[in-house]
Structures are given as structure tokens and as C-alpha cells.
VOGU-3710 file (C-alpha; in Angstrom, 3 decimals, decimal comma):
1> mseridvlhv> 17,023/-2,690/17,525  13,427/-3,978/17,841  11,697/-0,781/16,683  11,256/-0,525/12,947  13,704/1,639/11,009  12,306/3,766/8,182  14,956/4,459/5,532  14,662/6,800/2,535  17,060/5,654/-0,237  17,812/8,005/-3,151
11> dddpsvldla> 19,598/6,700/-6,265  18,964/7,173/-9,983  19,767/3,478/-10,622  16,764/1,227/-9,782  18,959/-1,883/-9,655  21,072/-0,329/-6,885  17,896/0,574/-4,990  16,578/-2,999/-5,222  19,889/-4,564/-4,134  20,381/-2,179/-1,218
21> eaylerelgs> 16,805/-2,723/-0,044  17,327/-6,494/-0,066  20,504/-6,206/2,037  19,001/-3,704/4,484  15,997/-5,979/5,027  18,245/-8,997/5,517  20,731/-7,330/7,845  18,371/-5,145/9,885  15,207/-7,253/9,936  12,620/-4,688/11,046
31> vavtsvteps> 13,170/-2,077/8,351  10,992/-0,288/5,791  12,862/1,091/2,777  11,308/3,795/0,587  13,197/4,030/-2,712  13,121/7,087/-5,006  15,140/7,871/-8,136  15,018/11,681/-8,022  16,242/14,069/-5,286  13,132/16,237/-5,669
41> aaldrlddge> 10,958/13,201/-4,937  13,035/12,542/-1,805  12,286/16,030/-0,485  8,576/15,505/-1,160  8,631/12,176/0,695  10,320/13,803/3,699  7,558/16,402/3,786  4,897/13,683/3,696  6,295/11,324/6,335  8,906/10,671/8,994
51> fdcvvsdydm> 12,123/8,763/8,298  14,926/7,637/10,575  17,736/7,862/8,020  18,483/8,964/4,450  20,868/7,015/2,189  21,803/8,839/-1,015  23,918/8,451/-4,122  26,280/11,325/-5,003  26,270/11,536/-8,794  22,634/12,129/-9,826
61> pgtdglelfe> 21,047/14,246/-12,561  20,210/17,803/-11,532  21,138/17,617/-7,843  24,135/15,763/-6,423  24,144/14,005/-3,078  25,772/16,840/-1,119  23,340/19,382/-2,491  20,508/17,090/-1,438  22,104/16,797/2,022  22,172/20,582/2,403
71> airaahprlp> 18,518/20,830/1,372  17,502/18,114/3,857  19,586/19,564/6,681  17,824/22,914/6,296  14,484/21,296/7,134  15,649/18,282/9,188  18,930/19,297/10,845  19,328/16,151/12,950  18,224/13,493/10,461  21,062/10,969/9,790
81> fvlytgkgse> 22,351/11,149/6,199  24,644/8,497/4,695  26,342/9,136/1,331  26,603/5,843/-0,600  28,187/6,525/-3,962  29,891/4,777/-6,828  31,759/7,937/-7,823  34,067/8,015/-4,857  37,177/10,100/-4,410  39,169/11,616/-1,583
91> eiasralnag> 37,885/15,039/-2,563  34,224/13,962/-2,381  34,841/12,095/0,876  36,512/15,154/2,404  33,717/17,461/1,275  31,072/15,074/2,581  32,621/14,668/6,021  33,351/18,378/6,321  29,740/19,112/5,391  28,635/16,938/8,303
101> vtgyfqkggp> 27,172/13,800/6,718  26,667/10,918/9,104  28,605/8,429/6,991  30,351/8,006/3,635  30,638/4,717/1,742  31,694/3,767/-1,732  29,452/1,276/-3,516  30,777/-2,254/-3,542  29,957/-5,887/-3,003  28,176/-7,695/-0,180
111> eqlrrlanrv> 30,683/-6,663/2,489  30,255/-2,990/1,663  26,481/-3,361/1,733  26,718/-4,990/5,166  28,829/-2,064/6,367  26,195/0,302/5,020  23,450/-1,566/6,912  25,473/-1,507/10,140  26,129/2,218/9,802  22,446/2,929/9,174
121> eqaveehrtr> 21,476/0,957/12,279  24,155/2,674/14,365  23,198/6,143/13,112  19,498/5,593/13,810  20,203/4,271/17,300  22,412/7,284/18,072  19,776/9,630/16,664  16,996/8,088/18,726  19,099/8,123/21,879  19,880/11,791/21,327
131> eiadrystvi> 16,210/12,577/20,737  15,217/10,863/23,978  17,950/12,663/25,883  16,830/16,008/24,493  13,254/15,238/25,367  14,012/14,431/28,980  16,332/17,411/29,211  13,434/19,625/28,252  11,233/17,948/30,851  13,852/18,513/33,522
141> dalgypvyvv> 14,369/22,153/32,567  10,718/23,151/32,380  8,959/20,131/33,959  7,178/19,718/30,654  3,699/20,005/32,199  1,830/22,952/33,709  2,766/23,120/37,414  1,072/25,103/40,168  1,393/25,701/43,910  -1,612/26,830/46,003
151> detgvfrfvn> -1,049/27,995/49,608  -3,101/27,062/52,658  -5,487/29,956/51,968  -6,325/28,678/48,490  -4,350/31,263/46,545  -1,935/30,567/43,705  1,631/31,203/44,891  3,474/29,770/41,867  2,721/28,693/38,311  5,249/27,924/35,591
161> epfaaltgyd> 5,269/29,143/32,009  3,515/26,039/30,589  0,695/26,641/33,101  0,369/30,253/32,001  0,441/29,193/28,341  -2,310/26,627/28,966  -4,635/29,149/30,612  -3,853/32,122/28,383  -3,136/34,355/31,415  0,192/35,942/32,325
171> reeivgskpg> 1,859/34,464/35,381  1,403/37,797/37,168  -2,360/37,589/36,587  -2,584/34,118/38,093  -0,285/34,394/41,094  -2,287/35,925/43,976  -5,647/34,869/42,543  -7,810/31,917/43,504  -8,440/28,781/41,347  -11,875/30,166/40,467
181> likdddavde> -10,027/32,277/37,882  -9,535/29,179/35,713  -12,218/26,785/37,011  -15,965/26,817/37,413  -17,527/26,358/40,860  -18,025/22,603/40,511  -14,370/22,110/39,557  -13,232/24,218/42,555  -15,390/22,108/44,912  -14,015/18,895/43,344
191> aedrlgrvls> -10,423/20,030/43,959  -11,141/20,949/47,590  -12,789/17,578/48,181  -9,800/15,764/46,643  -7,374/17,764/48,789  -9,393/16,848/51,862  -8,922/13,161/51,042  -5,161/13,678/50,739  -5,040/15,378/54,127  -7,117/12,706/55,862
201> ssgpdvqrfs> -5,186/10,136/57,844  -6,390/7,260/55,668  -6,320/9,071/52,341  -3,870/8,595/49,466  -0,807/10,753/49,048  -1,820/11,818/45,525  -5,202/12,445/43,941  -5,672/12,111/40,191  -8,867/13,471/38,695  -10,286/15,097/35,584
211> vdivpkegdp> -10,826/18,823/35,430  -11,783/21,312/32,734  -9,564/24,388/32,717  -11,345/27,564/31,575  -8,766/29,635/29,656  -8,817/33,378/29,266  -10,101/32,875/25,739  -11,584/29,884/24,008  -13,340/26,679/25,036  -12,637/24,727/28,235
221> ipcrdhmaal> -9,573/22,447/28,025  -9,943/18,887/29,375  -7,042/18,090/31,732  -5,989/15,557/34,328  -4,870/17,000/37,652  -2,244/15,217/39,780  -2,506/16,846/43,236  -0,477/16,341/46,415  0,033/18,262/49,662  3,203/20,260/50,163
231> pydgecfegs> 5,456/18,646/52,796  4,674/19,992/56,290  5,433/19,211/59,923  2,722/18,389/62,416  -0,613/20,018/61,692  0,750/23,055/59,890  -0,656/22,570/56,381  1,222/24,803/53,944  -0,638/24,223/50,715  -0,762/21,894/47,715
241> vgilrdvsde> 1,165/21,287/44,514  -0,208/19,930/41,285  0,662/19,027/37,730  -1,879/19,409/34,943  -1,855/17,378/31,776  -3,843/18,403/28,722  -5,810/15,305/27,698  -7,554/16,809/24,662  -5,662/14,455/22,341  -6,341/11,533/24,650
251> rerreeletk> -10,031/12,342/24,638  -9,977/12,586/20,851  -8,201/9,228/20,649  -10,758/7,703/22,982  -13,579/9,064/20,851  -11,755/7,804/17,753  -11,448/4,372/19,367  -15,147/4,383/20,140  -15,839/5,297/16,490  -13,608/2,473/15,274
261> traldeapvg> -15,315/0,053/17,637  -18,698/1,058/16,233  -17,271/0,637/12,731  -16,149/-2,896/13,611  -19,541/-3,701/15,094  -21,383/-2,435/12,016  -18,955/-3,619/9,303  -20,568/-5,482/6,361  -18,268/-8,512/6,892  -17,929/-10,725/9,916
271> ititdpdlsd> -15,021/-9,665/12,143  -13,542/-11,682/14,983  -10,596/-11,106/17,320  -8,882/-13,983/19,109  -6,367/-14,059/21,947  -3,465/-16,500/21,364  -2,323/-16,067/24,978  -5,469/-17,854/26,146  -5,926/-21,593/25,896  -6,978/-22,725/22,385
281> npmvyvndrf> -6,819/-19,156/20,972  -10,518/-18,374/21,640  -12,516/-15,501/20,174  -12,710/-12,488/22,499  -14,743/-10,309/20,116  -17,265/-10,888/17,335  -19,183/-8,182/15,502  -22,842/-7,955/14,501  -22,270/-9,317/10,992  -20,644/-12,477/12,397
291> vevtgydred> -23,721/-13,037/14,536  -25,980/-12,414/11,541  -24,087/-14,745/9,177  -23,518/-17,646/11,581  -26,659/-17,430/13,707  -24,550/-17,727/16,883  -25,020/-15,083/19,574  -21,994/-13,415/21,136  -22,537/-15,531/24,248  -22,190/-18,648/22,062
301> avgvncrflq> -19,066/-17,457/20,218  -16,939/-15,473/22,660  -14,625/-17,705/24,649  -14,370/-20,572/22,156  -12,270/-21,315/19,065  -13,999/-20,577/15,740  -13,542/-24,161/14,521  -17,048/-24,910/15,889  -18,311/-23,516/12,541  -16,816/-26,531/10,730
311> gedtdpepva> -18,758/-29,690/9,898  -18,542/-33,092/8,304  -18,083/-31,785/4,746  -15,544/-29,085/5,604  -12,391/-29,649/3,554  -9,460/-30,296/5,956  -6,870/-28,871/3,500  -7,768/-25,150/3,894  -8,230/-25,715/7,628  -4,662/-27,035/7,766
321> rlreaidaee> -3,443/-24,003/5,795  -5,044/-21,706/8,359  -3,447/-23,623/11,214  -0,019/-23,503/9,545  -0,318/-19,756/8,942  -1,231/-19,130/12,580  1,690/-21,263/13,743  3,974/-19,257/11,421  2,359/-15,948/12,544  1,532/-15,061/8,927
331> pesvellnyr> -1,713/-13,823/7,305  -3,789/-16,265/5,248  -7,065/-16,401/3,343  -9,037/-19,567/2,562  -12,520/-20,635/1,509  -14,305/-23,001/3,886  -17,622/-24,792/3,930  -18,996/-23,771/7,346  -22,299/-24,400/9,126  -24,697/-21,987/10,767
341> kdgtpfwnrv> -26,215/-22,598/14,164  -29,312/-24,104/12,530  -27,103/-26,558/10,600  -27,403/-25,000/7,144  -24,089/-24,893/5,251  -22,583/-21,734/3,789  -19,349/-20,899/2,010  -17,110/-18,676/4,120  -14,065/-16,751/2,878  -11,945/-16,600/6,036
351> svapiragdg> -8,985/-14,199/6,191  -6,786/-13,964/9,279  -3,920/-11,628/10,134  -1,773/-11,169/13,234  -1,951/-8,027/15,368  1,507/-7,331/16,756  2,485/-5,590/19,955  5,263/-3,033/20,196  7,869/-5,761/20,704  6,805/-7,566/17,536
361> svsewvgfqe> 5,008/-10,422/19,278  1,489/-11,417/18,240  -0,974/-10,077/20,797  -4,204/-10,907/18,933  -5,478/-12,325/15,660  -8,105/-10,547/13,596  -10,340/-12,589/11,322  -12,656/-11,534/8,499  -15,531/-13,820/7,560  -17,420/-13,198/4,331
371> ditafkerea> -20,404/-15,230/3,176  -19,546/-16,126/-0,450  -22,243/-18,762/-0,955  -23,816/-16,876/-3,879  -20,399/-16,437/-5,480  -19,602/-20,165/-5,144  -22,959/-21,048/-6,677  -22,246/-18,756/-9,647  -18,768/-20,270/-9,888  -20,208/-23,789/-9,988
381> alerqnerld> -22,710/-22,726/-12,646  -19,889/-21,213/-14,676  -17,889/-24,426/-14,398  -20,886/-26,382/-15,689  -21,245/-23,890/-18,516  -17,548/-24,248/-19,373  -17,898/-28,008/-19,376  -20,767/-27,715/-21,854  -18,677/-25,294/-23,895  -15,758/-27,743/-23,907
391> afasivshdl> -18,102/-30,500/-25,063  -19,425/-28,241/-27,818  -15,886/-27,343/-28,889  -15,033/-31,034/-29,015  -17,994/-31,727/-31,279  -17,090/-28,829/-33,551  -13,421/-29,780/-33,592  -13,860/-33,487/-34,253  -17,339/-34,521/-35,332  -17,851/-31,560/-37,673
401> rnplnvaqgr> -14,303/-31,108/-38,947  -13,933/-34,729/-40,100  -16,913/-34,742/-42,527  -15,920/-31,222/-43,597  -12,456/-32,447/-44,545  -14,038/-35,360/-46,421  -16,271/-32,938/-48,338  -13,312/-30,715/-49,183  -11,368/-33,727/-50,395  -14,233/-34,978/-52,550
411> vglardatdd> -14,689/-31,534/-54,125  -10,981/-31,463/-54,845  -11,150/-34,852/-56,550  -14,206/-33,784/-58,514  -12,431/-30,613/-59,717  -9,472/-32,684/-60,894  -11,782/-35,101/-62,766  -14,040/-32,567/-64,474  -13,425/-30,565/-67,619  -15,050/-27,561/-65,990
421> pesldaaada> -13,394/-27,207/-62,517  -14,631/-23,628/-62,144  -18,153/-24,977/-61,775  -17,111/-26,301/-58,346  -15,476/-23,050/-57,148  -18,611/-21,958/-55,305  -18,757/-25,291/-53,430  -15,046/-25,087/-52,538  -15,449/-21,485/-51,322  -18,451/-22,458/-49,209
431> ldriesiveh> -16,519/-25,300/-47,589  -13,562/-22,988/-46,928  -15,900/-20,527/-45,251  -17,358/-23,322/-43,108  -13,806/-24,292/-42,095  -13,074/-20,662/-41,155  -16,222/-20,535/-39,028  -15,186/-23,765/-37,287  -11,726/-22,346/-36,494  -13,179/-19,125/-35,149
441> tltlareget> -15,767/-20,949/-33,085  -12,976/-22,947/-31,440  -10,963/-19,785/-30,845  -14,009/-18,124/-29,307  -14,497/-21,088/-26,969  -10,838/-21,065/-25,929  -10,709/-17,314/-25,324  -13,810/-17,487/-23,158  -12,013/-19,517/-20,498  -11,256/-17,448/-17,389
451> vgdpepvaia> -7,647/-16,288/-16,988  -6,535/-17,846/-13,723  -2,915/-16,778/-13,367  -2,214/-13,462/-15,127  1,323/-12,094/-15,274  2,813/-8,617/-15,805  2,826/-7,769/-19,530  4,161/-4,556/-21,106  1,382/-2,947/-23,173  3,763/-1,153/-25,556
461> avaadswetv> 5,759/-4,314/-26,316  2,676/-6,467/-26,976  1,091/-3,796/-29,189  4,286/-3,458/-31,258  4,678/-7,236/-31,515  1,052/-7,650/-32,608  1,530/-4,985/-35,289  4,264/-7,122/-36,859  1,940/-10,141/-37,195  -0,790/-8,302/-39,143
471> dtgsaslsve> -0,714/-7,205/-42,783  -0,892/-3,448/-42,158  0,148/-2,169/-45,594  0,747/1,597/-45,440  -1,098/2,052/-42,132  0,843/3,542/-39,199  0,877/2,894/-35,447  1,597/5,221/-32,530  2,000/3,578/-29,092  1,553/5,995/-26,202
481> adgevladpd> 0,768/3,419/-23,532  3,191/2,928/-20,679  3,737/0,373/-17,941  2,444/-3,148/-17,455  -0,896/-4,878/-16,975  -1,754/-8,249/-15,447  -2,819/-10,483/-18,348  -2,329/-13,716/-20,259  0,323/-12,553/-22,788  -0,882/-14,818/-25,631
491> rlrnlfenli> -4,504/-13,797/-25,314  -3,592/-10,120/-24,958  -1,569/-10,393/-28,171  -4,580/-11,988/-29,897  -6,771/-9,114/-28,673  -4,412/-6,511/-30,175  -4,062/-8,434/-33,439  -7,835/-8,496/-33,932  -8,249/-4,802/-33,066  -5,367/-3,790/-35,366
501> rnsvehgstg> -6,694/-5,867/-38,255  -10,148/-4,411/-37,679  -8,873/-0,836/-37,923  -6,633/-1,521/-40,931  -9,410/-3,236/-42,885  -12,181/-0,759/-42,206  -9,778/2,104/-42,892  -9,055/0,710/-46,359  -12,591/-0,352/-47,289  -14,364/2,725/-46,001
511> sradpgdsve> -16,696/0,749/-43,703  -16,509/-0,907/-40,297  -15,059/-4,292/-41,193  -14,641/-7,037/-38,666  -11,190/-8,647/-38,891  -12,683/-11,982/-39,754  -9,762/-14,311/-39,115  -7,846/-14,078/-35,869  -4,292/-15,154/-35,222  -4,294/-18,327/-33,168
521> hgsaggrgap> -2,011/-18,786/-30,162  1,439/-19,912/-31,178  0,928/-19,320/-34,899  3,696/-17,883/-37,015  3,234/-14,884/-39,267  -0,536/-14,555/-39,273  -0,690/-12,127/-42,219  -4,226/-12,733/-43,390  -5,512/-15,514/-45,597  -7,495/-15,077/-48,817
531> gdgaehaggd> -10,988/-13,934/-48,077  -10,142/-12,317/-44,689  -9,854/-8,839/-46,153  -6,045/-8,732/-45,808  -5,550/-8,242/-49,527  -7,086/-4,799/-49,036  -4,895/-3,951/-46,018  -3,239/-0,614/-45,939  -4,794/2,661/-46,795  -3,511/5,609/-44,844
541> vrlrvgdlrd> -5,307/4,756/-41,630  -3,457/5,770/-38,463  -3,773/3,779/-35,239  -2,979/4,832/-31,709  -2,644/2,785/-28,513  -2,851/4,703/-25,233  -3,498/4,435/-21,505  -6,746/4,894/-19,612  -6,995/5,382/-15,874  -8,147/1,780/-15,481
551> gfyveddgpg> -7,039/0,238/-18,771  -6,024/1,116/-22,335  -7,516/1,904/-25,750  -6,943/1,303/-29,463  -8,296/3,935/-31,840  -8,009/4,890/-35,512  -8,811/7,839/-37,759  -10,900/5,802/-40,207  -14,570/6,306/-41,123  -15,877/5,315/-37,689
561> ipgdlrdtlf> -18,633/2,882/-36,727  -21,861/2,845/-38,764  -25,010/3,223/-36,711  -26,511/-0,045/-37,970  -23,526/-2,006/-36,587  -22,979/-0,211/-33,268  -25,441/-2,265/-31,198  -24,317/-5,648/-32,550  -20,637/-4,946/-33,130  -19,351/-7,615/-30,714
571> epgqsgtegn> -21,787/-10,359/-31,626  -20,352/-13,387/-33,491  -21,063/-13,298/-37,244  -21,403/-9,507/-37,440  -19,208/-7,996/-40,174  -19,295/-5,115/-42,552  -16,959/-6,699/-45,117  -17,920/-9,401/-47,561  -16,043/-12,662/-47,009  -15,402/-12,116/-43,289
581> tgfglaivqe> -16,790/-14,532/-40,750  -17,452/-11,736/-38,273  -15,800/-13,365/-35,262  -12,872/-10,990/-34,634  -14,521/-8,449/-32,311  -16,486/-11,239/-30,609  -13,116/-12,826/-29,793  -11,865/-9,456/-28,494  -14,820/-9,301/-26,134  -14,320/-12,899/-24,976
591> iatahgwtve> -10,655/-12,225/-24,227  -11,582/-9,131/-22,249  -14,319/-10,948/-20,326  -11,976/-13,852/-19,521  -9,666/-11,315/-17,829  -12,533/-9,653/-15,962  -12,313/-6,565/-18,209  -14,905/-4,729/-20,281  -14,592/-3,532/-23,883  -16,650/-0,748/-25,392
601> aadavdggar> -16,698/0,907/-28,808  -16,750/4,692/-29,019  -15,994/7,473/-31,476  -12,346/8,509/-31,649  -11,239/12,117/-31,380  -10,399/12,167/-35,103  -13,763/10,670/-36,078  -12,624/7,065/-36,323  -13,357/4,097/-34,094  -12,082/3,745/-30,548
611> feirgvrrps> -12,117/0,566/-28,474  -11,716/1,070/-24,710  -10,680/-1,838/-22,487  -11,346/-1,080/-18,802  -11,201/-2,799/-15,437  -7,559/-3,737/-16,076  -5,351/-4,420/-13,064  -1,723/-3,359/-13,003  1,120/-4,982/-11,037  1,404/-3,525/-7,540
//
């Protein structure tokens, strides 16, 4: 079966849905499976779209499979319905077959799944055959189209019910009248002229022409008239017969096609269409934006392959990927250095996709060409900036840490050798603070690197895990977030740890305290070091993590954000607590920026602080 099969599968077990979908796709090939876990959702899906078959479990909460079948049959009496259940019994099988289900299968291994796929294919084929038969039966019974017979005097002698329905007149009103009842004068003259051509010795047997039918009420109806002469002997003309076809929808589709063509022409990206049936797969269409970006007129581009945009510095690797994708009849997107007609280079994001005919073969290829030169220049500048940042981090990590460690060691020796070690406490504390600043500067540099390969991460799990790594004292956490986001799991955990520590500390000190020390990737415990404010952790502050439409938030019921800190809250070194380095919220912002997110501070509902992270993508 070459035509795609649309299957609606209902089962309260997602694992069964996934396995069945995999087998149906493997066994049937051209199939689209829509999986739902609730019967009510299945009924909604049937109302929203057309399906060729329903596969349903029997034992489901609220509504069992047979009850669902009865509900579907009431609205879709001929839709194939296969009961595929793990709770099988002779009684259920008997009830199912007596109720009229298309098929009944007990859940099982691969062989049973193959049987299910075969039965679905068979049921859909039988259903489609029956639908076609019914359709042609209706055409035979009523001819399907409005039919008329006009005698040699130009008077209607017969019209069928569809003709009467089209015009809004009763058949009795039409029969005996002339065509001027339903046509204007120009249309009557056109029909007479066409009939004259049919009757001429050299004319065609049938005339096909457009005509507007004027109904009894309402606007004219665009139709296509298929007219022929009634059979007659010699010169005794007996009249004409015709079939009308309402082409309102066709006209609307033609206008829609014209609109889409204008949309293609005026699209803000370059669009090309190529014909793989022609030699070298040349372009047969280019839009205005393509002409604008490349500098080549349509006369230059149409009829040739788009590789003429390549030049001496074009990387052959993405070109090869495009060629492989076209050979495999699969979509692909690459970035190419191309050249305009005047020779200037530009970066081009080229995306191609096959356009398939009804039989599944590729009839054309559509290509999208987007000038991303400005983006590539910003990307190169960012890479240079990251290189400078890496160099800076190296200096901080090595050239500054080594003399710092020497100074710490010398102070330690001096404290051991003196009778008054407390006199060196201030120097030791200052060196410890410098070390903390060094560590946070390195963390800030690392977190600022762009996340290149995010993965699905459960918000609730990461928030709960982060809570365990922070000294939270008597504070409490409520996680109301659901689902997953695309993120680097380690950096997301670091983001939560810093926000949690921030809320816990400012809730206990009565002011907006920056968390100071962050938990580094891969570290164990992470429960606050002396001087980071952790010794004050606790209080009765309550934290909540929840979802936003495009992200998530962390909020508390503490004293909120002081006005003098609001504008500089995310800047490195800003802190409201003595002893903190003030890097925690700066690290939060760097982590967000590295993911392409934004972070903003706001007032919580309960008067505390609320941090909103937006622009977050979720797995599709």
C-alpha cells in the first residue's frame, strides 16, 4: 500500500505505544502513528483530523476499549477498530467480535506485533476499497454532477436533482424554461456558439467551457460546462446534453496557489526549486530574495545547477554532505562560503528538502538560501573573545595561583614561627579571599563558554539534587516544575545551586546576599566553606521552583531585593553579605547566557526575590 496510513493508537502504557509504533513503521513503511494515553484524548484527535484505523487497549482507566469503540462508531461508523489488549479472555474476545470490532489481538512478542501490523494494513485497504466503491456507486446512481438536457428549441427538457440543488430552483421550475433562467445573456450566447462548433462538420464532439450559473438566490456560481449534442440521424438535431461541475473550490485553490507563489517570490530568504528529472538537477525557479542575495538574474540562474555559486575557498566537505543527502533523497542543511555575481564572498546557510509526488518519488527539490555573513562574523568575533578569555583564565589559573600559593605558604610558616600568630590572621584571610576570587573567576570563564550539545534534563530532578548539595539549614523547597529542558546538566545544576544558596543566605541574614562560593563541576558535597555565608544558612525561608511558558523560575519568601542592588545584581563582585566574593549571580547569568537564555530578577508573589530564566528550549 503506497498511500500513507494514519493510525490512532490508544493505550495507557507509553512503553506499549512506543513499541507498537516502531513495529508499525517497520512493517508498513508509509505510516503515521498518533499515540494517546487517554480515551478522551483519542475522541478529541478524531474530531481534529482523519485517521484510517484505530488500535486500542481494552483495560484503561475510566473507559475500556469496547466503550471507546462504541463512542467512535457513533461518530465514525465505518472506521476500522482493532482491539489490542493484554487482558485477553474468551469473554472479552466474544464481546469484541459481537460488537463488530475489525480485529482482536492479545498483546505479545514480535510475531503478535507483526500480525497486528498486517491486520491494520488489511483493514485499511478494505476500508478504502469500500469507500471508493461507495463513491462510484453514488456517482452511478445520481451521476454525481448536475446534468441537463436542452431540446432543439433551446428549452430545458430534463435536469436532475443535483442540477436543481445547484441553481436553487425546483426541477418543475426549470423544465420548460430557457437557459436564460440561470444564465446572463453573455453566457447564453457563449453556450449557443459552443453548440454551433459541436454541430459543425469539423468541430469537436464535446465543448468544455467556463460558465457562471446565476442561482435563484445568492451570488453567481463558477462552473465548467461539458456540452455535447444528443445523438441524431441525418440533419434532425434533437438537442444537447451537458454536465456542470462547480469549480468554486478549484478557483479558490487556484487563487490560493497564486497567493503562495507570491509568498515564495516575496519571502525574506532565498528560495529555489530544482527538477531532478532534468539533466544535472537544474533550478527551475528562484525567488526575488535569491536574485537580491546572489546578484544573479533569473535568466542567469534558471536552467543551471546552483553549484555555480561556489568558488575557490568553498569547503568541499559541506558540498559533499549536500550531494550525499540528495542522492539519499533526505533533507540537509549546511553552511557554505558562496560568491555573488560580482565575485564578493558571502556565507550561505543552504537547506534542501525533497518534494515528493503521490507515489513517493522525488519530483522536485526545494532549497532555502539565507545570507548569514553577519552571523558568521559575530561568531568569529566571539571565538576570538573566547580565545582571549581562555588565555586570561590560564594566566589566572597558573601565573597568579602559583605566587598566591607561595604567599599562603610563607604566611603559614611565619605563623608557626611567631609567638603572636593572630597578628597574621588578617594576611591569611586576605590571601584566602584572593584564592576564592581566583576560583570564581575561573568558574565564570568556564560557564561563559557556549553550550554546544545540550541534552534533555528533568528540571525537578536537578532542582532536588542541587538542594542536597547546599547547606539549607531549616529552609524548605517546593518543586512545581514539570518536564525536561535542553541543557548542559552540570551547568544547570551549578545554576540551581547558586540560586538556592542565594535565597537561603539572604533569607537568614535579612538582606540580599550573593551566594559567594559556587559549587564547581564534579565536586562532592559543596556545603559552603568558612566565609561564604553558609554558617548562617537556614532561617525559615521557603523556596519554590516552577515552570514558565518559555522557561522556569526560582523564588523565595525572604526580604526581597534592595533597590541599591537591583541594577547591579548580576555584576561580578556585587554582594550584600560581608565575606562573599559576589560572583554567584554573575555565574548564574553566564550559565544562562551560554545556553542562549536570559535571567531576570523580579519581586516574588510573597514579597521575596524571584529569578526568571527564559528562552529555554524543551525536547520536541
